[in-house]
Every structure is written in structure tokens, then in C-alpha cells.
C-alpha positions in Angstrom: 101.4 11.1 47.4 97.8 11.9 46.3 96.9 15.5 45.4 94.8 17.3 47.9 91.5 18.2 46.2 91.4 21.4 48.3 94.6 22.7 46.5 92.9 22.8 43.1 89.9 24.5 44.6 92.1 27.2 46.0 93.6 28.0 42.6 92.0 31.1 41.0 90.0 30.5 37.8 90.3 32.5 34.7 87.6 32.9 32.1 88.8 31.7 28.7 87.7 35.0 27.1 90.1 36.8 29.3 92.9 34.9 27.6 91.9 36.3 24.2 94.5 39.1 24.1 97.3 36.6 24.8 95.9 34.2 22.2 96.1 37.0 19.6 99.7 37.6 20.6 100.5 33.9 20.2 98.7 33.9 16.8 100.8 36.8 15.7 104.0 34.9 16.6 102.7 31.9 14.6 102.1 34.2 11.7 105.6 35.7 11.9 107.4 32.3 12.2 105.3 30.9 9.3 106.2 33.9 7.2 109.9 32.9 7.6 109.1 29.4 6.4 107.3 30.7 3.3 110.1 33.1 2.7 112.7 30.4 2.5 110.3 28.2 0.4 110.2 31.0 -2.1 106.6 32.1 -1.6 107.4 35.7 -0.8 104.0 37.2 -1.4 102.5 34.9 1.2 105.4 35.6 3.6 104.7 39.4 3.4 101.0 38.8 3.9 101.7 36.9 7.1 103.9 39.7 8.4 101.1 42.1 7.7 98.7 39.8 9.5 101.1 39.9 12.5 101.0 43.7 12.4 97.2 43.6 12.5 97.2 41.2 15.4 99.8 43.2 17.2 97.5 46.3 17.0 94.5 44.3 18.3 95.9 42.4 21.3 96.9 45.5 23.3 93.8 47.4 22.6 91.6 44.4 23.4 93.5 43.9 26.7 92.8 47.5 27.7 89.2 47.3 26.7 88.7 44.2 28.8 90.8 45.7 31.6 93.1 42.6 31.4 96.5 44.3 31.1 99.2 42.3 32.9 103.0 42.2 33.1 103.0 38.8 31.5 101.0 40.1 28.6 103.3 43.1 28.2 106.4 40.9 28.1 104.7 38.4 25.7 103.8 41.2 23.4 107.4 42.6 23.4 108.9 39.2 22.6 106.3 38.7 19.8 107.2 42.1 18.4 110.9 41.1 18.2 110.1 37.9 16.3 107.5 39.4 14.0 109.1 42.8 13.2 112.8 42.3 14.1 113.5 38.8 12.7 110.9 37.7 10.2 111.0 40.7 7.7 114.8 40.7 7.3 115.1 36.9 7.0 112.5 37.1 4.2 114.5 39.8 2.5 117.7 37.8 3.0 116.1 34.9 1.2 114.6 37.2 -1.5 117.6 39.3 -2.5 120.7 38.6 -0.3 121.5 35.0 -1.0 124.4 36.1 -3.4 125.5 38.9 -1.1 126.2 36.6 1.8 128.6 38.4 4.2 127.5 42.0 3.7 123.9 41.0 3.4 124.0 39.1 6.7 125.7 42.0 8.4 122.8 44.2 7.3 120.3 41.6 8.7 122.1 41.7 12.0 122.2 45.5 12.2 118.5 45.7 11.6 117.7 43.0 14.1 119.8 44.5 16.8 118.4 48.0 16.1 114.9 46.6 16.5 115.9 44.9 19.8 117.3 48.2 21.1 114.2 50.0 20.0 111.9 47.6 21.8 114.0 47.8 25.0 114.0 51.6 24.9 110.2 51.6 24.4 109.6 49.3 27.3 111.7 51.3 29.6 110.1 54.6 28.6 106.6 53.3 28.8 107.1 52.0 32.3 108.7 55.3 33.5 105.9 57.5 31.9 102.8 55.6 33.1 101.8 58.7 35.2 102.5 61.2 32.4 100.1 62.2 29.6 100.7 60.3 26.4 102.7 62.2 23.8 101.7 62.9 20.2 105.0 61.5 19.1 107.0 58.3 19.3 110.8 58.5 19.4 112.1 56.7 16.4 110.2 54.6 13.9 108.0 52.0 15.7 108.9 48.4 15.1 105.7 47.4 13.1 106.2 50.4 10.8 109.9 49.5 10.5 108.9 46.0 9.4 106.7 47.3 6.6 109.2 49.9 5.5 112.1 47.5 5.4 110.1 45.2 3.1 109.3 48.2 0.7 111.7 47.1 -2.1 110.0 43.7 -2.2 106.5 45.2 -2.1 107.4 47.6 -4.9 108.6 44.7 -7.0 105.2 42.9 -6.4 103.3 46.1 -7.4 105.4 46.7 -10.6 106.3 43.3 -12.0 108.3 44.7 -14.9 110.9 46.3 -12.7 114.5 44.9 -12.9 115.9 43.0 -10.0 116.8 45.2 -7.1 120.6 45.3 -6.5 121.5 43.4 -3.4 123.8 46.2 -2.2 120.8 48.6 -2.3 118.6 46.2 -0.3 121.4 45.8 2.3 121.7 49.6 2.6 118.0 50.0 2.8 117.8 47.5 5.6 120.5 49.3 7.6 118.8 52.7 7.1 115.5 51.5 8.4 117.2 49.9 11.4 118.9 53.1 12.2 115.6 55.0 11.9 114.1 52.8 14.6 116.8 53.7 17.1 117.1 57.3 16.1 115.7 60.3 18.0 113.5 61.3 15.0 109.9 62.0 16.2 107.2 60.0 14.5 103.5 60.6 14.8 101.6 58.6 17.4 98.1 58.3 15.9 96.5 57.2 19.3 95.6 60.8 20.2 94.3 61.9 16.7 90.8 63.3 17.0 88.3 64.4 14.4 85.1 66.4 14.5 82.0 64.3 15.2 80.5 65.8 12.0 83.4 64.3 10.0 83.2 60.9 11.5 81.1 59.5 8.6 83.7 60.6 6.1 86.5 59.0 8.2 84.5 55.7 8.2 83.9 55.9 4.5 87.6 56.6 3.9 88.5 53.6 6.1 86.2 51.4 4.1 87.7 52.5 0.8 91.2 51.9 2.2 90.2 48.4 3.3 88.8 47.7 -0.1 91.9 49.0 -1.8 94.1 46.8 0.4 92.0 43.7 -0.4 91.9 44.4 -4.1 95.2 46.1 -4.9 97.3 45.1 -1.9 100.8 45.8 -3.2 100.1 49.1 -4.9 98.1 50.4 -1.9 100.8 49.2 0.5 103.4 51.0 -1.6 101.5 54.3 -1.5 100.9 53.9 2.2 104.6 53.4 2.8 105.6 56.5 0.9 102.8 58.4 2.7 104.3 57.3 6.0 107.7 58.4 4.9 106.2 61.8 4.2 104.7 61.8 7.7 108.1 61.3 9.1 109.4 64.4 7.4 106.4 66.4 8.4 106.6 65.2 12.1 110.3 66.1 12.2 109.5 69.6 11.0 106.5 70.0 13.3 108.5 68.9 16.4 111.1 71.5 15.8 108.7 74.5 15.5 108.2 75.0 19.3 112.0 75.1 19.7 112.3 77.9 17.2 109.5 80.0 18.7 110.9 79.7 22.3 114.4 80.9 21.3 
């Protein structure tokens, strides 16, 4: 039976540029899956770079969708699935190939713990974001976000890239580190949400200068800069925990 030409005319058309947020999400998935490939081929530095690229793309796709006013349920689900692949699966499989090949059973249990924790973290975030659409955005997340968890879980590997003379990291330490980061993602520890951070207009030029210096440091001394940023983020976790408990003390 021939297709009725009027049926195709009735289908709504979408501008290609409106698909750009979803294209960025798909590119992030490709980066995460390719990172797994490079990890099992032994090119760990490229694997970590691809996970970092997935983090950047993850930060861009949602913001671009909001700027273009093209947020959709499909895009939100696609983004959540991409986050699970890029931040719940890729980092720990790379770590497994890097340090846990001789620590098979316990190492794989650590991988499973982290992956399940990331899955639970994303599910909790999706439910809370849907139920709080009408509420003002908070200054804190609950638990470590999955992109930050992916970077933190790779910290032993990143430190080994930054300091090449370090001895091999014990597999048991790597497995414990993986479990700890997984538990931080599903914990109730408050972590800063930098979406609501504001600065004085007079200081904007210094902020832009600092961002340029940071970008140059990442491009020139990637592993050392990433190590310092990871430890700075850990310090922010401690600071956020203390700051979140101050109102409770004053009210009592």
C-alpha cells in the first residue's frame, strides 16, 4: 500500500539545531564507551581524558537545552542514562583494568558496589528533581553528584599520572577507595551546588582571569591540576558539611 503524501506533511518538523543538546549527550556516551575501550587496551591516560570530556559534555547539554528552551522528557531520560554509562560504569571499569586485574573477586565486588551506588544516586536525583520543580533551587546537593564521583574515584590513577615515581597503588586500597566514593554518592552528606554562586560585578574580570588561568593549567599540567582540584573539592565537602549544620545549632 502506497504511503499517503499527506501523512508526511502532517508530521511536525524539527530544526536540526534544536537536536544539538541531544547530540551532545550522545557524544558524551560515545566518549564514555570509548574510554572503556582505551582502558582495556592499556591507554589509561586517554581513557581518563575521555571520561573528562564526557563530564564537560554532560555539563553543556542540559544548559544548552535550557538556553534554547528545548527541555524535554526524552532529553532528561537520555541524559540520565548517559550519566550512568559515563560516570557509573566507565570510570570503575577503567580502574578495574588498571589496578584490579589481580584482585579479581574483591575488586569486582567493589566495582559492583560503586556502579549500584551511582545508579541509586541518579534514581534519587531524578525523583527529587521532579518533585521539587516548583521549589526554589537549593544551594546544596544531597550526596556527591555522579560527575564529581567519577573524577574522585579515578583519583588514585590521576595521582599516579601526576607523580610518575610513585610505587604501584595496592589493589586493596583501590577497592576500598572505590567503595568509599560509591557510598559518598548515596550518602546524605550535603555538597555545594555551584549553580547559585554569585559574584560582584566588579569582581567579574578577576573571575574570568582565574577561569582562563585554570583552563591553561588543565591544558598544560592536566594531571597535577586535576589532582589539586580533586583535593580542593574534598575540602569543599568538609566545608559544606560544617556549613549545613550551623543553622541546626543556632535554632536549638
